[in-house]
C-alpha positions as CSV (number, residue, x, y, z in Angstrom):
1,X,8.7,-27.2,14.1
2,X,10.2,-24.2,15.9
3,X,13.0,-22.4,14.1
4,X,15.4,-20.0,15.8
5,X,16.4,-17.1,13.5
6,X,19.9,-15.8,14.2
7,X,19.4,-12.2,13.1
8,X,22.7,-10.6,12.1
9,X,21.5,-7.3,10.5
10,X,18.6,-4.8,10.3
11,X,16.8,-4.0,7.1
12,X,17.5,-0.5,5.9
13,X,15.2,2.0,7.7
14,X,13.9,3.3,4.3
15,X,12.7,-0.2,3.4
16,X,11.6,-1.8,6.7
17,X,8.1,-0.3,6.6
18,X,7.3,-1.9,3.3
19,X,9.2,-5.1,3.5
20,X,9.6,-5.9,7.2
21,X,12.7,-7.3,8.9
22,X,14.7,-10.3,7.8
23,X,13.0,-12.8,10.3
24,X,9.6,-11.7,8.8
25,X,10.8,-12.4,5.3
26,X,11.9,-15.9,6.2
27,X,8.7,-16.5,8.1
28,X,6.7,-15.5,5.0
29,X,8.9,-17.7,2.7
30,X,8.7,-20.8,4.9
31,X,5.1,-20.5,6.2
32,X,4.0,-20.4,2.5
33,X,5.0,-24.1,2.6
34,X,4.0,-24.9,6.1
35,X,1.7,-22.4,8.0
36,X,2.2,-24.3,11.3
37,X,5.9,-23.3,11.7
38,X,6.9,-21.3,14.7
39,X,9.8,-18.7,14.8
40,X,11.9,-17.2,17.5
41,X,14.3,-14.3,16.7
42,X,17.6,-14.0,18.5
43,X,19.3,-10.6,18.0
44,X,22.8,-12.1,17.9
45,X,24.3,-8.9,16.5
46,X,23.3,-7.4,19.9
47,X,24.5,-10.4,21.9
48,X,21.1,-12.1,22.4
49,X,21.3,-16.0,22.3
50,X,19.0,-18.8,23.5
51,X,19.4,-19.8,27.1
52,X,19.2,-23.4,26.0
53,X,20.4,-24.5,22.6
54,X,17.5,-27.0,22.4
55,X,14.7,-24.5,23.1
56,X,14.1,-24.6,19.3
57,X,14.3,-27.5,16.8
58,X,16.6,-25.8,14.3
59,X,18.4,-22.6,13.5
60,X,18.6,-20.2,10.5
61,X,21.2,-17.5,10.2
62,X,20.3,-14.4,8.1
63,X,22.3,-12.2,5.8
64,X,24.2,-9.1,6.8
65,X,26.0,-6.1,5.3
66,X,28.9,-7.0,7.7
67,X,31.8,-9.0,6.4
68,X,32.7,-12.1,8.5
69,X,36.3,-10.9,8.6
70,X,35.4,-7.5,10.1
71,X,36.5,-6.6,13.6
72,X,33.1,-6.5,15.2
73,X,32.7,-7.6,18.8
74,X,29.6,-9.7,18.1
75,X,31.2,-11.9,15.4
76,X,33.5,-14.1,17.6
77,X,30.7,-15.2,19.9
78,X,28.6,-16.0,16.9
79,X,31.3,-18.2,15.5
80,X,31.6,-19.9,18.9
81,X,27.8,-20.6,18.9
82,X,28.1,-22.0,15.4
83,X,30.7,-24.5,16.6
84,X,28.4,-25.5,19.4
85,X,25.6,-26.1,16.9
86,X,28.0,-28.2,14.8
87,X,29.2,-30.2,17.8
88,X,25.7,-30.9,18.8
89,X,24.7,-31.7,15.2
90,X,21.8,-29.2,15.4
91,X,20.0,-28.7,12.1
92,X,21.2,-25.3,10.9
93,X,20.8,-23.2,7.7
94,X,22.9,-20.2,6.8
95,X,22.0,-17.6,4.2
96,X,24.5,-15.2,2.5
97,X,26.4,-13.9,5.6
98,X,25.2,-16.9,7.4
99,X,26.7,-19.1,4.7
100,X,30.0,-17.3,4.9
101,X,30.2,-17.2,8.7
102,X,29.4,-20.8,9.1
103,X,32.2,-21.7,6.7
104,X,34.7,-19.4,8.4
105,X,33.7,-20.7,11.9
106,X,34.3,-24.3,10.8
107,X,37.7,-23.8,9.2
108,X,36.8,-22.4,5.7
109,X,37.7,-19.0,4.4
110,X,35.5,-16.1,3.2
111,X,37.0,-13.2,1.2
112,X,35.9,-10.2,-0.8
113,X,35.7,-11.7,-4.3
114,X,37.7,-10.3,-7.2
115,X,34.6,-10.9,-9.4
116,X,32.9,-7.9,-7.7
117,X,29.3,-7.5,-6.7
118,X,26.6,-9.9,-7.6
119,X,23.1,-8.4,-7.6
120,X,19.7,-9.2,-9.1
121,X,18.8,-12.8,-10.3
122,X,21.6,-15.3,-10.5
123,X,21.3,-18.9,-11.7
124,X,23.0,-22.0,-10.4
125,X,23.6,-25.6,-11.7
126,X,23.2,-28.5,-9.3
127,X,26.4,-30.4,-8.7
128,X,24.7,-33.1,-6.5
129,X,21.1,-34.0,-5.6
130,X,21.2,-35.5,-2.0
131,X,18.4,-38.0,-1.2
132,X,16.6,-35.6,1.1
133,X,15.8,-33.4,-1.9
134,X,12.4,-34.7,-3.0
135,X,12.1,-32.3,-6.0
136,X,15.0,-32.9,-8.4
137,X,16.1,-30.0,-10.5
138,X,19.0,-29.3,-12.9
139,X,19.4,-25.9,-11.3
140,X,17.6,-22.9,-9.8
141,X,17.7,-19.1,-9.8
142,X,17.4,-16.8,-6.8
143,X,18.0,-13.1,-5.9
144,X,21.5,-12.1,-4.7
145,X,23.3,-9.2,-3.2
146,X,26.9,-10.0,-2.2
147,X,30.6,-9.2,-2.9
148,X,32.1,-11.6,-0.3
149,X,32.3,-15.3,-1.2
150,X,33.3,-18.6,0.5
151,X,36.5,-19.4,-1.3
152,X,37.7,-22.3,0.9
153,X,35.3,-24.9,2.2
154,X,35.4,-26.3,5.8
155,X,36.1,-30.0,6.5
156,X,33.1,-32.2,5.8
157,X,31.6,-29.8,3.2
158,X,30.4,-30.6,-0.2
159,X,29.1,-28.4,-3.0
160,X,25.4,-29.0,-4.0
161,X,25.1,-26.0,-6.4
162,X,27.5,-23.7,-8.2
163,X,27.9,-21.1,-10.9
164,X,30.9,-19.5,-12.7
165,X,30.4,-16.4,-10.6
166,X,29.9,-18.3,-7.3
167,X,31.5,-21.8,-7.3
168,X,30.4,-22.5,-3.7
169,X,26.7,-21.4,-4.0
170,X,25.0,-24.1,-2.0
171,X,27.0,-26.2,0.5
172,X,26.1,-29.1,2.8
173,X,28.3,-29.8,5.9
174,X,28.0,-33.3,7.2
175,X,24.3,-34.1,7.6
176,X,23.1,-31.2,9.7
177,X,24.2,-27.9,8.1
178,X,23.0,-26.4,4.8
179,X,24.2,-23.0,3.6
180,X,23.6,-20.9,0.4
181,X,24.9,-17.6,-0.9
182,X,21.7,-16.5,-2.5
183,X,18.6,-15.1,-0.8
184,X,15.5,-17.2,-1.1
185,X,13.7,-14.8,1.3
186,X,14.2,-11.8,-1.0
187,X,11.3,-10.6,-3.2
188,X,11.8,-8.9,-6.6
189,X,10.4,-5.6,-5.3
190,X,12.8,-5.7,-2.3
191,X,15.7,-6.5,-4.5
192,X,14.8,-3.6,-6.9
193,X,14.5,-1.1,-4.0
194,X,17.8,-2.3,-2.5
195,X,19.6,-1.8,-5.9
196,X,18.2,1.7,-6.1
197,X,19.3,2.6,-2.6
198,X,22.8,1.2,-3.1
199,X,23.3,2.4,-6.6
200,X,26.4,4.4,-5.7
201,X,28.0,1.3,-4.3
202,X,27.1,-1.0,-7.2
203,X,27.6,1.4,-10.1
204,X,25.0,2.4,-12.7
205,X,25.9,-0.3,-15.3
206,X,25.6,-3.1,-12.8
207,X,22.3,-1.8,-11.4
208,X,20.9,-1.7,-14.9
209,X,21.9,-5.3,-15.5
210,X,20.6,-6.3,-12.1
211,X,17.2,-4.6,-12.7
212,X,17.0,-6.2,-16.1
213,X,17.6,-9.6,-14.6
214,X,14.4,-9.2,-12.5
215,X,12.5,-10.3,-15.5
216,X,13.9,-13.8,-15.0
217,X,12.1,-16.5,-13.0
218,X,13.2,-17.3,-9.5
219,X,12.6,-20.5,-7.6
220,X,12.3,-19.5,-4.0
221,X,9.4,-21.9,-3.3
222,X,11.3,-24.9,-4.5
223,X,14.3,-23.8,-2.4
224,X,12.1,-23.2,0.6
225,X,10.8,-26.8,0.3
226,X,14.4,-28.0,0.2
227,X,15.2,-26.0,3.4
228,X,12.3,-27.5,5.3
229,X,13.1,-31.0,4.0
230,X,16.6,-30.6,5.2
231,X,15.6,-29.4,8.6
232,X,13.1,-32.2,9.1
233,X,15.2,-35.2,8.2
């Protein structure tokens, strides 16, 4: 399977040497489950798109520090591309910003949440276990870094996982789009470094809580298997 990564941001220059860029993080995550996977990166934040929508088997949209509601010239073309993927029923996964932009492009609404920032390890309860999930779980935990949230779902969407902090944490749209707010590609060392770099934004108290949460288990491998099961159906 060849996966096209829609890259919507760059890793902070202070961290890229140690942790790589986002497409590398996703390749590491998913190749741990299937070493035969191929990846192609499209720098959509710089206007780079596939010449043919079918030159890859599926798409994965990364996170970004940008809000989907910001006046950036590259965001409307990306929303148009998402609508083309949806019309063609192309298997697509969106992570964090990708989760939010897909919802917005298809008629939902993303806003800056009044609940503030979520950082560190967050846990979610399953609301539904679709048949394609071969590994049933009551819930899962992943690393997060977000203030924006999907507050209104697009047509055809259903919530698969939720928390009190994030009611729309994992969403399936029809049978070909899967999105999630959390970051299965993040590692604990990366999350810790990100919290340290953005301490002034998050605030000292939240950073302390976020760092303490890194002692909790995360289930990135199980979520990676779900992602691949969804794309291969």
